[in-house]
HTML snippet that shows the backbone in 3Dmol.js (N, CA, C, O; Angstrom):
<script src="https://3Dmol.org/build/3Dmol-min.js"></script>
<div id="view" style="width:600px;height:400px;position:relative"></div>
<script>
const pdb = `
ATOM      1  N   MET A   1     106.356 112.049  79.759  1.00  0.00           N
ATOM      2  CA  MET A   1     105.460 111.109  79.300  1.00  0.00           C
ATOM      3  C   MET A   1     104.895 111.010  78.147  1.00  0.00           C
ATOM      4  O   MET A   1     104.990 112.156  77.710  1.00  0.00           O
ATOM      5  N   SER A   2     104.335 110.348  77.317  1.00  0.00           N
ATOM      6  CA  SER A   2     103.722 110.301  75.627  1.00  0.00           C
ATOM      7  C   SER A   2     102.290 111.485  75.687  1.00  0.00           C
ATOM      8  O   SER A   2     101.313 111.539  76.435  1.00  0.00           O
ATOM      9  N   THR A   3     102.785 112.424  74.402  1.00  0.00           N
ATOM     10  CA  THR A   3     101.276 112.654  74.548  1.00  0.00           C
ATOM     11  C   THR A   3     100.372 112.119  74.524  1.00  0.00           C
ATOM     12  O   THR A   3      99.513 112.845  75.024  1.00  0.00           O
ATOM     13  N   TYR A   4      99.677 110.556  74.015  1.00  0.00           N
ATOM     14  CA  TYR A   4      98.984 109.974  74.966  1.00  0.00           C
ATOM     15  C   TYR A   4      98.922 110.032  76.024  1.00  0.00           C
ATOM     16  O   TYR A   4      97.856 110.456  76.471  1.00  0.00           O
ATOM     17  N   ALA A   5      99.656 109.770  76.684  1.00  0.00           N
ATOM     18  CA  ALA A   5      98.937 109.349  78.469  1.00  0.00           C
ATOM     19  C   ALA A   5      98.729 110.931  78.895  1.00  0.00           C
ATOM     20  O   ALA A   5      98.006 111.237  79.843  1.00  0.00           O
ATOM     21  N   GLN A   6      99.493 111.983  78.035  1.00  0.00           N
ATOM     22  CA  GLN A   6      99.133 113.123  79.222  1.00  0.00           C
ATOM     23  C   GLN A   6      97.070 113.922  78.957  1.00  0.00           C
ATOM     24  O   GLN A   6      96.229 114.499  79.647  1.00  0.00           O
ATOM     25  N   GLU A   7      97.256 113.285  77.182  1.00  0.00           N
ATOM     26  CA  GLU A   7      95.901 113.227  76.603  1.00  0.00           C
ATOM     27  C   GLU A   7      94.696 112.535  77.918  1.00  0.00           C
ATOM     28  O   GLU A   7      93.901 113.077  78.686  1.00  0.00           O
ATOM     29  N   ARG A   8      95.010 111.395  77.708  1.00  0.00           N
ATOM     30  CA  ARG A   8      94.444 110.545  78.650  1.00  0.00           C
ATOM     31  C   ARG A   8      93.934 110.674  80.364  1.00  0.00           C
ATOM     32  O   ARG A   8      92.960 110.278  81.005  1.00  0.00           O
ATOM     33  N   LYS A   9      94.991 111.338  80.623  1.00  0.00           N
ATOM     34  CA  LYS A   9      95.249 111.773  82.211  1.00  0.00           C
ATOM     35  C   LYS A   9      94.099 113.134  82.303  1.00  0.00           C
ATOM     36  O   LYS A   9      93.331 113.452  83.211  1.00  0.00           O
ATOM     37  N   THR A  10      94.411 113.888  80.671  1.00  0.00           N
ATOM     38  CA  THR A  10      93.350 114.790  81.380  1.00  0.00           C
ATOM     39  C   THR A  10      92.106 114.371  81.354  1.00  0.00           C
ATOM     40  O   THR A  10      91.463 114.503  82.396  1.00  0.00           O
ATOM     41  N   LYS A  11      91.535 113.843  80.328  1.00  0.00           N
ATOM     42  CA  LYS A  11      90.707 113.761  80.201  1.00  0.00           C
ATOM     43  C   LYS A  11      89.764 112.492  80.982  1.00  0.00           C
ATOM     44  O   LYS A  11      88.578 112.194  80.840  1.00  0.00           O
ATOM     45  N   ASP A  12      90.495 112.092  81.574  1.00  0.00           N
ATOM     46  CA  ASP A  12      90.254 110.868  83.333  1.00  0.00           C
ATOM     47  C   ASP A  12      89.951 112.578  84.026  1.00  0.00           C
ATOM     48  O   ASP A  12      88.794 112.800  84.384  1.00  0.00           O
ATOM     49  N   ALA A  13      90.865 113.573  84.168  1.00  0.00           N
ATOM     50  CA  ALA A  13      90.345 113.880  85.313  1.00  0.00           C
ATOM     51  C   ALA A  13      89.161 115.005  85.443  1.00  0.00           C
ATOM     52  O   ALA A  13      88.646 115.511  86.440  1.00  0.00           O
ATOM     53  N   ALA A  14      88.880 115.239  83.721  1.00  0.00           N
ATOM     54  CA  ALA A  14      87.891 115.852  83.563  1.00  0.00           C
ATOM     55  C   ALA A  14      86.142 114.920  83.842  1.00  0.00           C
ATOM     56  O   ALA A  14      85.097 115.400  84.282  1.00  0.00           O
ATOM     57  N   LYS A  15      86.397 113.682  83.439  1.00  0.00           N
ATOM     58  CA  LYS A  15      85.498 112.931  83.671  1.00  0.00           C
ATOM     59  C   LYS A  15      85.098 112.724  85.432  1.00  0.00           C
ATOM     60  O   LYS A  15      83.978 112.619  85.932  1.00  0.00           O
ATOM     61  N   ALA A  16      86.524 112.712  86.150  1.00  0.00           N
ATOM     62  CA  ALA A  16      86.081 112.372  87.375  1.00  0.00           C
ATOM     63  C   ALA A  16      85.706 114.127  88.015  1.00  0.00           C
ATOM     64  O   ALA A  16      85.064 114.032  89.061  1.00  0.00           O
ATOM     65  N   ARG A  17      85.935 115.427  87.662  1.00  0.00           N
ATOM     66  CA  ARG A  17      85.387 116.403  88.852  1.00  0.00           C
ATOM     67  C   ARG A  17      84.210 116.302  87.920  1.00  0.00           C
ATOM     68  O   ARG A  17      83.512 117.136  88.498  1.00  0.00           O
ATOM     69  N   ALA A  18      83.556 115.951  87.029  1.00  0.00           N
ATOM     70  CA  ALA A  18      82.025 116.291  86.477  1.00  0.00           C
ATOM     71  C   ALA A  18      81.466 114.792  87.339  1.00  0.00           C
ATOM     72  O   ALA A  18      80.590 114.990  88.181  1.00  0.00           O
ATOM     73  N   ALA A  19      81.730 113.990  87.233  1.00  0.00           N
ATOM     74  CA  ALA A  19      81.269 112.669  88.318  1.00  0.00           C
ATOM     75  C   ALA A  19      80.485 113.387  89.975  1.00  0.00           C
ATOM     76  O   ALA A  19      80.499 114.415  90.653  1.00  0.00           O
ATOM     77  N   GLN A  20      79.695 111.606  89.942  1.00  0.00           N
ATOM     78  CA  GLN A  20      78.702 112.067  91.088  1.00  0.00           C
ATOM     79  C   GLN A  20      79.601 111.973  92.470  1.00  0.00           C
ATOM     80  O   GLN A  20      80.198 110.900  92.383  1.00  0.00           O
ATOM     81  N   ARG A  21      79.874 112.470  93.414  1.00  0.00           N
ATOM     82  CA  ARG A  21      80.569 112.627  94.400  1.00  0.00           C
ATOM     83  C   ARG A  21      79.908 111.430  95.360  1.00  0.00           C
ATOM     84  O   ARG A  21      78.721 111.118  95.266  1.00  0.00           O
ATOM     85  N   TYR A  22      80.895 110.760  96.357  1.00  0.00           N
ATOM     86  CA  TYR A  22      80.609 109.832  96.983  1.00  0.00           C
ATOM     87  C   TYR A  22      81.139 110.051  98.669  1.00  0.00           C
ATOM     88  O   TYR A  22      82.263 109.881  99.140  1.00  0.00           O
ATOM     89  N   ALA A  23      80.240 110.360  99.145  1.00  0.00           N
ATOM     90  CA  ALA A  23      81.579 109.947 100.693  1.00  0.00           C
ATOM     91  C   ALA A  23      81.464 108.397 101.260  1.00  0.00           C
ATOM     92  O   ALA A  23      80.434 107.760 101.481  1.00  0.00           O
ATOM     93  N   TYR A  24      82.824 107.992 101.426  1.00  0.00           N
ATOM     94  CA  TYR A  24      83.238 106.799 102.332  1.00  0.00           C
ATOM     95  C   TYR A  24      83.002 106.686 103.809  1.00  0.00           C
ATOM     96  O   TYR A  24      83.858 106.905 104.666  1.00  0.00           O
ATOM     97  N   ALA A  25      81.420 106.224 104.087  1.00  0.00           N
ATOM     98  CA  ALA A  25      81.787 105.299 105.491  1.00  0.00           C
ATOM     99  C   ALA A  25      81.925 103.868 105.287  1.00  0.00           C
ATOM    100  O   ALA A  25      81.112 103.386 104.498  1.00  0.00           O
ATOM    101  N   PRO A  26      82.665 103.172 105.750  1.00  0.00           N
ATOM    102  CA  PRO A  26      82.351 101.517 105.886  1.00  0.00           C
ATOM    103  C   PRO A  26      81.821 100.784 106.004  1.00  0.00           C
ATOM    104  O   PRO A  26      82.234 100.293 107.055  1.00  0.00           O
ATOM    105  N   ALA A  27      80.744  99.975 105.513  1.00  0.00           N
ATOM    106  CA  ALA A  27      80.036  99.011 105.653  1.00  0.00           C
ATOM    107  C   ALA A  27      80.432  97.931 105.767  1.00  0.00           C
ATOM    108  O   ALA A  27      81.660  97.950 105.837  1.00  0.00           O
ATOM    109  N   GLY A  28      79.840  96.511 105.853  1.00  0.00           N
ATOM    110  CA  GLY A  28      80.448  95.384 105.770  1.00  0.00           C
ATOM    111  C   GLY A  28      81.566  95.046 105.948  1.00  0.00           C
ATOM    112  O   GLY A  28      82.048  95.480 106.994  1.00  0.00           O
ATOM    113  N   CYS A  29      82.424  94.223 105.139  1.00  0.00           N
ATOM    114  CA  CYS A  29      83.970  93.601 105.092  1.00  0.00           C
ATOM    115  C   CYS A  29      84.593  94.880 104.906  1.00  0.00           C
ATOM    116  O   CYS A  29      85.806  94.710 105.026  1.00  0.00           O
ATOM    117  N   ASP A  30      84.303  96.183 104.648  1.00  0.00           N
ATOM    118  CA  ASP A  30      85.137  96.982 104.998  1.00  0.00           C
ATOM    119  C   ASP A  30      85.550  97.750 105.739  1.00  0.00           C
ATOM    120  O   ASP A  30      86.447  98.578 105.579  1.00  0.00           O
ATOM    121  N   ILE A  31      84.696  97.457 106.926  1.00  0.00           N
ATOM    122  CA  ILE A  31      84.887  97.619 108.150  1.00  0.00           C
ATOM    123  C   ILE A  31      86.002  96.820 109.068  1.00  0.00           C
ATOM    124  O   ILE A  31      86.481  97.293 110.098  1.00  0.00           O
ATOM    125  N   TRP A  32      86.258  95.829 108.648  1.00  0.00           N
ATOM    126  CA  TRP A  32      87.449  95.173 109.912  1.00  0.00           C
ATOM    127  C   TRP A  32      88.304  94.554 108.805  1.00  0.00           C
ATOM    128  O   TRP A  32      88.718  93.428 109.082  1.00  0.00           O
ATOM    129  N   ASP A  33      88.747  95.159 107.319  1.00  0.00           N
ATOM    130  CA  ASP A  33      88.945  94.309 106.367  1.00  0.00           C
ATOM    131  C   ASP A  33      88.973  95.385 105.329  1.00  0.00           C
ATOM    132  O   ASP A  33      88.184  95.149 104.415  1.00  0.00           O
ATOM    133  N   ALA A  34      89.548  96.330 105.219  1.00  0.00           N
ATOM    134  CA  ALA A  34      90.005  97.799 104.674  1.00  0.00           C
ATOM    135  C   ALA A  34      90.660  97.230 103.352  1.00  0.00           C
ATOM    136  O   ALA A  34      91.338  96.226 103.567  1.00  0.00           O
ATOM    137  N   ARG A  35      90.611  97.642 102.031  1.00  0.00           N
ATOM    138  CA  ARG A  35      91.445  97.365 100.748  1.00  0.00           C
ATOM    139  C   ARG A  35      92.322  98.597 100.370  1.00  0.00           C
ATOM    140  O   ARG A  35      93.147  98.887  99.503  1.00  0.00           O
ATOM    141  N   THR A  36      91.719  99.188 101.475  1.00  0.00           N
ATOM    142  CA  THR A  36      91.942 101.223 100.530  1.00  0.00           C
ATOM    143  C   THR A  36      92.274 101.887 101.849  1.00  0.00           C
ATOM    144  O   THR A  36      91.808 101.617 102.955  1.00  0.00           O
ATOM    145  N   SER A  37      93.289 102.931 101.478  1.00  0.00           N
ATOM    146  CA  SER A  37      93.921 104.065 103.010  1.00  0.00           C
ATOM    147  C   SER A  37      92.530 104.794 103.217  1.00  0.00           C
ATOM    148  O   SER A  37      92.478 105.756 103.984  1.00  0.00           O
ATOM    149  N   LEU A  38      91.349 104.332 102.514  1.00  0.00           N
ATOM    150  CA  LEU A  38      90.676 105.662 102.415  1.00  0.00           C
ATOM    151  C   LEU A  38      89.684 106.191 104.360  1.00  0.00           C
ATOM    152  O   LEU A  38      89.025 105.364 104.990  1.00  0.00           O
ATOM    153  N   ALA A  39      89.888 107.576 104.800  1.00  0.00           N
ATOM    154  CA  ALA A  39      89.624 107.281 105.924  1.00  0.00           C
ATOM    155  C   ALA A  39      87.462 107.434 105.892  1.00  0.00           C
ATOM    156  O   ALA A  39      86.932 107.919 104.892  1.00  0.00           O
ATOM    157  N   PRO A  40      86.777 107.050 106.840  1.00  0.00           N
ATOM    158  CA  PRO A  40      85.464 107.353 107.014  1.00  0.00           C
ATOM    159  C   PRO A  40      84.936 109.316 106.663  1.00  0.00           C
ATOM    160  O   PRO A  40      84.873 110.312 107.384  1.00  0.00           O
ATOM    161  N   GLY A  41      84.753 109.133 105.676  1.00  0.00           N
ATOM    162  CA  GLY A  41      83.878 110.349 105.311  1.00  0.00           C
ATOM    163  C   GLY A  41      84.563 110.663 104.168  1.00  0.00           C
ATOM    164  O   GLY A  41      83.846 111.489 103.604  1.00  0.00           O
ATOM    165  N   ALA A  42      85.689 110.449 103.401  1.00  0.00           N
ATOM    166  CA  ALA A  42      86.319 110.404 102.229  1.00  0.00           C
ATOM    167  C   ALA A  42      85.370 110.815 100.966  1.00  0.00           C
ATOM    168  O   ALA A  42      84.350 110.282 100.530  1.00  0.00           O
ATOM    169  N   ILE A  43      86.170 112.083 100.502  1.00  0.00           N
ATOM    170  CA  ILE A  43      85.031 111.773  99.075  1.00  0.00           C
ATOM    171  C   ILE A  43      85.930 111.033  97.874  1.00  0.00           C
ATOM    172  O   ILE A  43      87.123 110.868  97.621  1.00  0.00           O
ATOM    173  N   VAL A  44      84.954 110.773  97.430  1.00  0.00           N
ATOM    174  CA  VAL A  44      85.793 109.715  96.204  1.00  0.00           C
ATOM    175  C   VAL A  44      84.400 109.888  95.258  1.00  0.00           C
ATOM    176  O   VAL A  44      83.317 110.336  95.636  1.00  0.00           O
ATOM    177  N   VAL A  45      84.728 109.440  94.032  1.00  0.00           N
ATOM    178  CA  VAL A  45      84.395 109.205  93.094  1.00  0.00           C
ATOM    179  C   VAL A  45      84.161 107.498  91.939  1.00  0.00           C
ATOM    180  O   VAL A  45      85.158 106.897  91.540  1.00  0.00           O
ATOM    181  N   LYS A  46      83.032 107.120  91.674  1.00  0.00           N
ATOM    182  CA  LYS A  46      83.236 105.836  91.111  1.00  0.00           C
ATOM    183  C   LYS A  46      84.400 106.055  90.018  1.00  0.00           C
ATOM    184  O   LYS A  46      84.529 107.182  89.539  1.00  0.00           O
ATOM    185  N   ILE A  47      85.252 105.003  89.608  1.00  0.00           N
ATOM    186  CA  ILE A  47      86.103 105.345  87.730  1.00  0.00           C
ATOM    187  C   ILE A  47      85.238 103.451  87.934  1.00  0.00           C
ATOM    188  O   ILE A  47      84.619 102.724  88.711  1.00  0.00           O
ATOM    189  N   SER A  48      85.957 103.561  86.295  1.00  0.00           N
ATOM    190  CA  SER A  48      85.864 102.254  85.404  1.00  0.00           C
ATOM    191  C   SER A  48      87.488 101.900  84.832  1.00  0.00           C
ATOM    192  O   SER A  48      88.082 102.268  83.818  1.00  0.00           O
ATOM    193  N   PRO A  49      87.908 100.978  86.028  1.00  0.00           N
ATOM    194  CA  PRO A  49      89.107 100.775  85.125  1.00  0.00           C
ATOM    195  C   PRO A  49      89.420 100.108  84.345  1.00  0.00           C
ATOM    196  O   PRO A  49      88.980  98.974  84.535  1.00  0.00           O
ATOM    197  N   HIS A  50      90.162 100.234  83.243  1.00  0.00           N
ATOM    198  CA  HIS A  50      90.191  99.412  82.043  1.00  0.00           C
ATOM    199  C   HIS A  50      90.257  98.206  82.179  1.00  0.00           C
ATOM    200  O   HIS A  50      90.953  98.004  83.174  1.00  0.00           O
ATOM    201  N   GLY A  51      89.789  96.874  81.559  1.00  0.00           N
ATOM    202  CA  GLY A  51      89.584  95.919  81.475  1.00  0.00           C
ATOM    203  C   GLY A  51      89.435  95.428  82.745  1.00  0.00           C
ATOM    204  O   GLY A  51      90.109  94.444  83.050  1.00  0.00           O
ATOM    205  N   CYS A  52      88.392  96.105  83.870  1.00  0.00           N
ATOM    206  CA  CYS A  52      87.998  95.484  85.348  1.00  0.00           C
ATOM    207  C   CYS A  52      85.913  95.241  84.590  1.00  0.00           C
ATOM    208  O   CYS A  52      85.149  95.855  83.845  1.00  0.00           O
ATOM    209  N   PRO A  53      85.905  93.961  85.438  1.00  0.00           N
ATOM    210  CA  PRO A  53      84.632  94.136  85.970  1.00  0.00           C
ATOM    211  C   PRO A  53      84.136  95.692  85.840  1.00  0.00           C
ATOM    212  O   PRO A  53      84.929  96.609  86.055  1.00  0.00           O
ATOM    213  N   PRO A  54      82.723  95.939  85.459  1.00  0.00           N
ATOM    214  CA  PRO A  54      81.618  97.071  85.462  1.00  0.00           C
ATOM    215  C   PRO A  54      81.340  97.203  87.031  1.00  0.00           C
ATOM    216  O   PRO A  54      81.152  96.124  87.593  1.00  0.00           O
ATOM    217  N   ASN A  55      81.286  98.303  87.798  1.00  0.00           N
ATOM    218  CA  ASN A  55      80.801  98.780  88.671  1.00  0.00           C
ATOM    219  C   ASN A  55      79.688  98.048  89.190  1.00  0.00           C
ATOM    220  O   ASN A  55      78.744  98.164  88.407  1.00  0.00           O
ATOM    221  N   GLY A  56      79.355  97.231  90.339  1.00  0.00           N
ATOM    222  CA  GLY A  56      78.122  97.087  91.033  1.00  0.00           C
ATOM    223  C   GLY A  56      77.833  95.370  90.824  1.00  0.00           C
ATOM    224  O   GLY A  56      76.848  94.681  91.088  1.00  0.00           O
ATOM    225  N   THR A  57      79.467  94.968  90.095  1.00  0.00           N
ATOM    226  CA  THR A  57      79.783  92.788  89.859  1.00  0.00           C
ATOM    227  C   THR A  57      80.032  92.829  91.269  1.00  0.00           C
ATOM    228  O   THR A  57      80.895  93.527  91.802  1.00  0.00           O
ATOM    229  N   MET A  58      79.142  91.957  91.920  1.00  0.00           N
ATOM    230  CA  MET A  58      78.459  91.467  93.182  1.00  0.00           C
ATOM    231  C   MET A  58      79.046  92.427  94.705  1.00  0.00           C
ATOM    232  O   MET A  58      79.575  92.030  95.744  1.00  0.00           O
ATOM    233  N   GLY A  59      78.633  93.899  94.202  1.00  0.00           N
ATOM    234  CA  GLY A  59      78.541  94.345  95.557  1.00  0.00           C
ATOM    235  C   GLY A  59      79.528  95.294  95.365  1.00  0.00           C
ATOM    236  O   GLY A  59      79.865  95.710  96.473  1.00  0.00           O
ATOM    237  N   HIS A  60      80.086  95.777  94.568  1.00  0.00           N
ATOM    238  CA  HIS A  60      81.701  96.408  94.728  1.00  0.00           C
ATOM    239  C   HIS A  60      81.583  97.297  93.502  1.00  0.00           C
ATOM    240  O   HIS A  60      80.649  97.381  92.705  1.00  0.00           O
ATOM    241  N   CYS A  61      82.999  98.085  93.540  1.00  0.00           N
ATOM    242  CA  CYS A  61      82.983  99.132  92.697  1.00  0.00           C
ATOM    243  C   CYS A  61      84.045 100.174  93.172  1.00  0.00           C
ATOM    244  O   CYS A  61      84.395 100.539  94.295  1.00  0.00           O
ATOM    245  N   TYR A  62      84.383 100.475  92.068  1.00  0.00           N
ATOM    246  CA  TYR A  62      85.921 100.923  92.321  1.00  0.00           C
ATOM    247  C   TYR A  62      85.825 102.255  92.403  1.00  0.00           C
ATOM    248  O   TYR A  62      85.087 102.831  91.603  1.00  0.00           O
ATOM    249  N   VAL A  63      86.565 103.010  93.403  1.00  0.00           N
ATOM    250  CA  VAL A  63      86.687 104.070  93.573  1.00  0.00           C
ATOM    251  C   VAL A  63      87.961 105.708  93.501  1.00  0.00           C
ATOM    252  O   VAL A  63      88.692 105.857  94.480  1.00  0.00           O
ATOM    253  N   GLY A  64      88.027 106.385  92.734  1.00  0.00           N
ATOM    254  CA  GLY A  64      89.137 107.099  92.372  1.00  0.00           C
ATOM    255  C   GLY A  64      89.020 108.303  93.236  1.00  0.00           C
ATOM    256  O   GLY A  64      88.043 108.468  93.965  1.00  0.00           O
ATOM    257  N   ALA A  65      90.079 109.207  93.156  1.00  0.00           N
ATOM    258  CA  ALA A  65      90.331 110.939  93.679  1.00  0.00           C
ATOM    259  C   ALA A  65      89.030 111.445  92.974  1.00  0.00           C
ATOM    260  O   ALA A  65      88.250 111.048  92.108  1.00  0.00           O
ATOM    261  N   PRO A  66      89.215 112.626  93.866  1.00  0.00           N
ATOM    262  CA  PRO A  66      87.624 112.871  92.960  1.00  0.00           C
ATOM    263  C   PRO A  66      88.090 114.691  92.090  1.00  0.00           C
ATOM    264  O   PRO A  66      87.209 115.381  91.578  1.00  0.00           O
ATOM    265  N   ASP A  67      89.769 115.175  92.126  1.00  0.00           N
ATOM    266  CA  ASP A  67      90.181 115.995  91.161  1.00  0.00           C
ATOM    267  C   ASP A  67      90.611 114.854  89.963  1.00  0.00           C
ATOM    268  O   ASP A  67      90.202 114.885  88.803  1.00  0.00           O
ATOM    269  N   THR A  68      91.515 113.868  90.525  1.00  0.00           N
ATOM    270  CA  THR A  68      91.912 113.320  88.960  1.00  0.00           C
ATOM    271  C   THR A  68      91.431 111.976  88.276  1.00  0.00           C
ATOM    272  O   THR A  68      91.765 111.487  87.197  1.00  0.00           O
ATOM    273  N   GLY A  69      90.480 111.499  89.305  1.00  0.00           N
ATOM    274  CA  GLY A  69      90.323 110.601  89.071  1.00  0.00           C
ATOM    275  C   GLY A  69      91.070 108.799  88.820  1.00  0.00           C
ATOM    276  O   GLY A  69      90.592 107.774  88.333  1.00  0.00           O
ATOM    277  N   GLU A  70      92.555 109.164  89.494  1.00  0.00           N
ATOM    278  CA  GLU A  70      93.460 108.474  90.337  1.00  0.00           C
ATOM    279  C   GLU A  70      92.727 107.129  90.597  1.00  0.00           C
ATOM    280  O   GLU A  70      91.519 107.352  90.676  1.00  0.00           O
ATOM    281  N   PHE A  71      93.060 105.636  90.779  1.00  0.00           N
ATOM    282  CA  PHE A  71      92.343 104.924  90.875  1.00  0.00           C
ATOM    283  C   PHE A  71      92.865 104.534  93.158  1.00  0.00           C
ATOM    284  O   PHE A  71      93.840 104.009  93.696  1.00  0.00           O
ATOM    285  N   ILE A  72      92.087 104.912  93.487  1.00  0.00           N
ATOM    286  CA  ILE A  72      92.385 104.825  95.315  1.00  0.00           C
ATOM    287  C   ILE A  72      92.019 102.750  95.530  1.00  0.00           C
ATOM    288  O   ILE A  72      92.871 102.074  96.107  1.00  0.00           O
ATOM    289  N   GLY A  73      90.956 102.203  95.081  1.00  0.00           N
ATOM    290  CA  GLY A  73      90.374 100.691  95.529  1.00  0.00           C
ATOM    291  C   GLY A  73      89.311 100.133  95.230  1.00  0.00           C
ATOM    292  O   GLY A  73      88.597 100.561  94.323  1.00  0.00           O
ATOM    293  N   LEU A  74      89.124  99.453  95.688  1.00  0.00           N
ATOM    294  CA  LEU A  74      87.770  98.229  95.236  1.00  0.00           C
ATOM    295  C   LEU A  74      87.122  98.534  96.643  1.00  0.00           C
ATOM    296  O   LEU A  74      87.999  99.010  97.363  1.00  0.00           O
ATOM    297  N   VAL A  75      86.143  98.457  97.178  1.00  0.00           N
ATOM    298  CA  VAL A  75      85.466  99.148  97.798  1.00  0.00           C
ATOM    299  C   VAL A  75      83.115  98.570  98.097  1.00  0.00           C
ATOM    300  O   VAL A  75      82.302  98.808  97.204  1.00  0.00           O
ATOM    301  N   LEU A  76      82.950  98.297  98.646  1.00  0.00           N
ATOM    302  CA  LEU A  76      80.972  97.441  98.320  1.00  0.00           C
ATOM    303  C   LEU A  76      80.626  99.066  97.937  1.00  0.00           C
ATOM    304  O   LEU A  76      81.001 100.181  98.298  1.00  0.00           O
ATOM    305  N   LEU A  77      79.984  98.666  97.290  1.00  0.00           N
ATOM    306  CA  LEU A  77      78.682 100.020  97.122  1.00  0.00           C
ATOM    307  C   LEU A  77      77.945 100.460  98.570  1.00  0.00           C
ATOM    308  O   LEU A  77      77.632 101.624  98.818  1.00  0.00           O
ATOM    309  N   ALA A  78      77.721  99.322  99.488  1.00  0.00           N
ATOM    310  CA  ALA A  78      77.112 100.198 100.545  1.00  0.00           C
ATOM    311  C   ALA A  78      78.131 101.224 101.430  1.00  0.00           C
ATOM    312  O   ALA A  78      78.059 102.274 102.068  1.00  0.00           O
ATOM    313  N   SER A  79      78.796 100.545 101.165  1.00  0.00           N
ATOM    314  CA  SER A  79      79.968 101.567 101.841  1.00  0.00           C
ATOM    315  C   SER A  79      79.935 103.376 100.719  1.00  0.00           C
ATOM    316  O   SER A  79      80.857 104.091 100.327  1.00  0.00           O
ATOM    317  N   LEU A  80      79.101 103.435 100.636  1.00  0.00           N
ATOM    318  CA  LEU A  80      79.524 104.938  99.557  1.00  0.00           C
ATOM    319  C   LEU A  80      77.556 105.444  99.711  1.00  0.00           C
ATOM    320  O   LEU A  80      76.446 104.929  99.841  1.00  0.00           O
ATOM    321  N   VAL A  81      78.084 106.479  99.606  1.00  0.00           N
ATOM    322  CA  VAL A  81      77.142 107.860 100.358  1.00  0.00           C
ATOM    323  C   VAL A  81      76.876 108.833  99.403  1.00  0.00           C
ATOM    324  O   VAL A  81      77.907 109.067  98.773  1.00  0.00           O
ATOM    325  N   LYS A  82      75.697 109.667  98.931  1.00  0.00           N
ATOM    326  CA  LYS A  82      76.048 110.417  98.061  1.00  0.00           C
ATOM    327  C   LYS A  82      76.568 111.323  99.041  1.00  0.00           C
ATOM    328  O   LYS A  82      76.393 111.162 100.248  1.00  0.00           O
ATOM    329  N   ALA A  83      77.307 112.424  98.457  1.00  0.00           N
ATOM    330  CA  ALA A  83      77.118 112.885  98.934  1.00  0.00           C
ATOM    331  C   ALA A  83      77.328 114.846  98.254  1.00  0.00           C
ATOM    332  O   ALA A  83      77.451 115.181  97.076  1.00  0.00           O
ATOM    333  N   PRO A  84      77.306 115.539  99.182  1.00  0.00           N
ATOM    334  CA  PRO A  84      76.497 117.110  98.314  1.00  0.00           C
ATOM    335  C   PRO A  84      77.513 117.692  97.304  1.00  0.00           C
ATOM    336  O   PRO A  84      78.732 117.542  97.385  1.00  0.00           O
ATOM    337  N   ARG A  85      76.896 118.330  96.405  1.00  0.00           N
ATOM    338  CA  ARG A  85      77.359 118.770  95.541  1.00  0.00           C
ATOM    339  C   ARG A  85      78.385 120.363  95.914  1.00  0.00           C
ATOM    340  O   ARG A  85      77.648 121.281  96.273  1.00  0.00           O
ATOM    341  N   ALA A  86      79.495 120.638  95.877  1.00  0.00           N
ATOM    342  CA  ALA A  86      80.213 121.528  97.171  1.00  0.00           C
ATOM    343  C   ALA A  86      80.118 122.929  95.774  1.00  0.00           C
ATOM    344  O   ALA A  86      80.529 124.065  96.009  1.00  0.00           O
TER     345      ALA A  86
END
`;
const viewer = $3Dmol.createViewer("view");
viewer.addModel(pdb, "pdb");
viewer.setStyle({}, {cartoon: {color: "spectrum"}});
viewer.zoomTo();
viewer.render();
</script>
């Protein structure tokens, strides 16, 4: 892995650890047409992948793993409930 890729991965992980956490509670089309492997109650963070529309566009947002910020998928904003800080 290149130095740039390692640095980017470290920065993304730091951002994810500092971000607001959300619990995934499927709502709307996420109930019957989920495009992720998330289980109800899973803890996630909102992320902004490069080159993608901003979160909130058409009621959707991108979510990632809370410890690394790694992309998980696209979900409805209504499917996210603020989780208490641990």
